[in-house]
C-alpha positions as CSV (number, residue, x, y, z in Angstrom):
1,M,-34.4,33.7,-8.5
2,R,-33.5,34.3,-5.0
3,H,-32.5,30.7,-4.3
4,L,-29.9,30.8,-6.6
5,P,-26.9,31.6,-4.6
6,H,-27.8,29.5,-2.0
7,L,-27.5,27.1,-4.5
8,A,-24.7,27.9,-5.7
9,S,-22.9,27.9,-2.8
10,L,-24.2,24.3,-1.9
11,T,-22.5,23.5,-5.0
12,V,-19.1,24.9,-4.3
13,T,-19.5,23.4,-0.7
14,V,-20.3,19.7,-2.2
15,V,-17.5,20.0,-5.1
16,L,-15.0,21.2,-2.4
17,A,-16.1,18.1,0.3
18,L,-15.6,15.5,-2.6
19,A,-12.0,17.4,-4.2
20,G,-11.2,16.9,-0.4
21,A,-11.9,13.3,0.1
22,A,-10.3,12.7,-3.5
23,Q,-6.8,14.3,-2.4
24,A,-7.3,12.0,0.8
25,Q,-7.5,8.9,-1.0
26,T,-4.7,10.1,-3.7
27,S,-2.2,10.7,-0.9
28,E,-3.5,7.4,1.0
29,A,-2.8,5.5,-2.3
30,L,0.6,7.4,-2.7
31,N,1.8,6.9,0.4
32,L,1.1,3.3,-0.1
33,R,2.7,3.1,-3.3
34,S,5.7,4.6,-1.8
35,L,6.0,2.0,0.5
36,A,5.4,-1.0,-1.9
37,A,8.5,0.6,-4.0
38,S,11.0,-0.1,-1.3
39,C,10.4,-3.8,-1.9
40,A,10.7,-3.2,-5.6
41,Q,14.2,-3.8,-5.8
42,C,14.1,-7.2,-5.1
43,H,10.6,-8.2,-5.7
44,G,10.4,-6.5,-8.8
45,T,7.7,-3.4,-9.6
46,D,4.4,-4.4,-8.0
47,G,5.5,-7.6,-6.4
48,R,6.6,-9.7,-10.0
49,S,10.1,-11.1,-10.1
50,A,12.2,-11.3,-12.7
51,P,11.7,-14.5,-14.6
52,G,14.2,-16.8,-13.3
53,S,14.9,-15.0,-9.9
54,S,15.7,-16.4,-7.1
55,V,13.3,-14.0,-4.8
56,P,10.0,-15.2,-5.0
57,P,7.1,-13.1,-6.5
58,I,4.7,-11.6,-3.5
59,A,1.9,-10.2,-6.6
60,G,-1.3,-12.0,-5.7
61,M,-0.2,-13.5,-2.8
62,P,-2.7,-14.5,-0.2
63,R,-2.7,-11.2,2.4
64,D,-3.1,-12.9,5.9
65,Y,0.2,-15.4,4.3
66,L,1.9,-12.5,3.3
67,A,1.2,-10.0,6.9
68,A,2.1,-13.1,8.6
69,Q,5.4,-13.8,6.8
70,L,6.3,-10.3,7.0
71,K,5.8,-10.1,10.9
72,A,7.9,-13.0,11.1
73,F,10.8,-11.8,9.4
74,K,10.3,-8.5,11.7
75,A,10.0,-10.9,15.0
76,G,13.1,-12.8,13.6
77,T,11.2,-16.2,13.4
78,R,11.8,-16.7,10.2
79,P,15.2,-16.7,8.9
80,S,16.4,-14.6,6.1
81,T,19.3,-12.8,4.8
82,V,17.7,-9.0,4.4
83,M,14.0,-9.3,5.1
84,G,14.4,-9.5,8.7
85,Q,16.1,-5.9,8.7
86,L,13.9,-4.4,6.4
87,A,10.8,-5.4,8.2
88,K,12.1,-3.9,11.3
89,G,11.9,-0.6,9.7
90,F,7.7,-0.8,8.7
91,S,5.3,-1.1,11.9
92,D,2.7,-3.6,11.7
93,A,0.0,-1.6,10.4
94,Q,2.4,-0.8,7.5
95,L,3.0,-4.4,7.1
96,E,-0.4,-5.3,6.9
97,Q,-0.8,-2.8,4.6
98,L,1.6,-3.9,2.2
99,A,0.1,-7.5,2.9
100,D,-3.0,-6.3,1.3
101,Y,-1.5,-4.3,-1.6
102,F,0.4,-7.3,-2.9
103,N,-2.5,-9.1,-2.8
104,R,-4.3,-6.9,-4.9
105,Q,-1.7,-6.7,-7.3
106,R,-2.0,-9.7,-10.5
């Protein structure tokens, strides 16, 4: 019975560690969804443009292709109306995260 307080303490420690890891993942996911939300006005929720829209859907687009296009907009090597200005507001790491996020949308 002397081991019970030690076991209870260990259990609490493990539960708190798991809760902390879940919170970190939730914060990362929330941050990424916030970044992706900035694309929704033109490209639709989760990158699914409205039917008949002149704006291309980006949901499910290949990650490497989308990342390259976003970086080209940022660098000014791909012509655009607004994408060049918008892409300049993101770091290259954020553009990579966005490309990965939209690649996973179906």
